[in-house]
C-alpha positions, 0 to 999 in steps of 0.5 A: 550391641547397642546402637550407641556403642556401635556408632560412638567414635569420638576422640578422632577430632582430638587425634587430628588436632594432634597430627595437624599441630605436629606437622605445623611444629615441624615446618616451623622448626624447618623454616627457622633452621632449627631442625637441621642441627642440635640434639633435638633435631632427630625428634623434630624430623619425626614430627612430620609423621603426623601426616601418617596419622591422617592417612591411617584415620582415613583408612579406618573411618572411610572403610568402616561403613563398607566393612559393616556392609560386607559383614552384614551382606547388604548393599554398599554405600552408594558411590555417587553420594560418596564421591560427592561428599569426598569432593565437597569435603576437600576441594572448596577449601583447597581451591580457596587456599590455593587461589589466595596463595596465587594472587596474594603476597606469596606470588605462587606460580599457580596460574601458568600451564600447570594450573589444571594440575594444581587445581586437579590435585595431580601435581605429585605425578611430575617432579617439576610440580611435586612441591609447587602450588600449595606444597603441603597438598601433596598428601591431598593428592594421595588422599583423593587417589585412595578415595577413588580406589576404596569403593572398588576395593569394597565392591571386590570384597563384597563380591568375594567374601562368603558370609562365614569368611568375610572378615578373613577375606577382607583382612587377607586382601588388605594385608596383601596390598599393604605388604606389596606396598612395603615390598615395592618400597624395600625393593626400590630403596635397596636397604632398610634405612636408605632413603629414596634418591635418584629412583622411585621418588615419584612412585613413593609419593603416590598411593602405591608407595604409601598404601600400607598406612591406609591399609593399617586403618582399613584393617582396624575398620574390619576389627571395629566392625567385628567387635560391634557384633561381639566377635574378635573381642578376645583377639590380641588387637582387640584386647590391646585396643581396650587399653588406650594408655598402653596403645599410646605408650607403644605408639610413642615407642614405635615413633622413637624406634624410627628416630635413629634410622632416619638418615637425616631430615628426609621428605616423609614419603622418601624415608627408608623402610625402617622409619616408614614402618615405625611411623605407620605402626605408631599411627596405627596404635593411636587409632586403635586406642580410639576405634575399639568400642567399649567402656574399659579405659574410657576414663584414661588420660589419653581419651580424656585429652583427645575428647576434650572440647578444646582438642575437639574444636581444634580437630574440627578446623584441622583441615584449614589449619593444615591448608593455611599454616604454611602460608602463615609461616611464609608471611611471618618469615617475610614480614615479622621475623625475617632473620634466620635466628634459631634461638629457642625464643625466636622459634617459640615466637614464630610457633605461637604466631603460626599457630594463632594465624592457622587457627584463625584462618582454619576456623574461617575456612571451616565456618565460611567454606567447608561447613556451608559447602557440606550444608549445601550438599546435604540440602541438595541430597535431601531434595533428591529424596523427596517423600514418596520416592524410593529410598536411596542407598548412599552413605548418608543413611548408613548407620554410624556414618552420620555420627562420624560426620557430626561435630566435625568428626569427618570420615576423612582427613587430609594432611 
């Protein structure tokens, strides 16, 4: 298979743009008092599922270089460079947003005794700090835990996967971990639809309760690695992936299946098992539409939309959008439209204002913080690989990974 087919993974920026805007829209509806009532309310509740899309994307794109290495029986990407890149990807922009939230007009209680908790992204492990600081950062806490686990998981796969059965071993253990996460969720909830109240709330908002969404992405990474070398093309998932329009239609159906069993507007991590599974399946199908190599379906409308320049740019700055949209919403609620009016016109005005503000601040975050930080890291890594020194095994030189990082198609995304 050609290297172009091997490394081409475009469209993920557009998907991240979609995920960021769905979360933004949910928060606008919630702040305006529009989501608790009305016929559209259950659909608006489901928009928070954009976070699950981010988690599946992270599982797929971050595990892909490891899946390729396990497949080819070669050294894994170096964990030191991996850890540095993940840290630089998340922390500088987050720290800036958190600090502004603390010292600006919002007056967030960040610089108290829990400052280390917030800046260290560990606030989800205590009920008193779960929604403190930059509230949306709860998902970043889950992401960094997954980042830390992933090289360990890949190392175990590399040691335990014989050449002839590597794909089976990987998929088996990914499935076991994902099913264990679901089993724990079901056992604590005690029902298919019941939300988590009075028990399991902290556990469900951490990686053990959400790992199944990452596992879906990891399984898709293994599929992609096999398809790149001409295997698994006739599998049911491989065939489905070459029909992106059908993937999107099935994803929409999966999301809709979770709507009637939500039991109200529940925090995403505390949804009952049925809605949780529906959101995960829908997110996985969206990622499947993009991760399958080949030209079939390349001209279909989902891919044309997700690969468009506008969608790609919004996705490129989507981390900043995610970090800044809630502070912008708080400011608009306080200064511009302080009333709790929930008319369609008011909601539309607030949504437009929040989207515009989040785009501006998200772009500023990308161009002034995120990209310079990553550029500095690349320069430091280049100096450490001076001519004449032995080649170093890290993910910056693995085939395909640089293509994931180009044009903002980051191998992780945060939500």
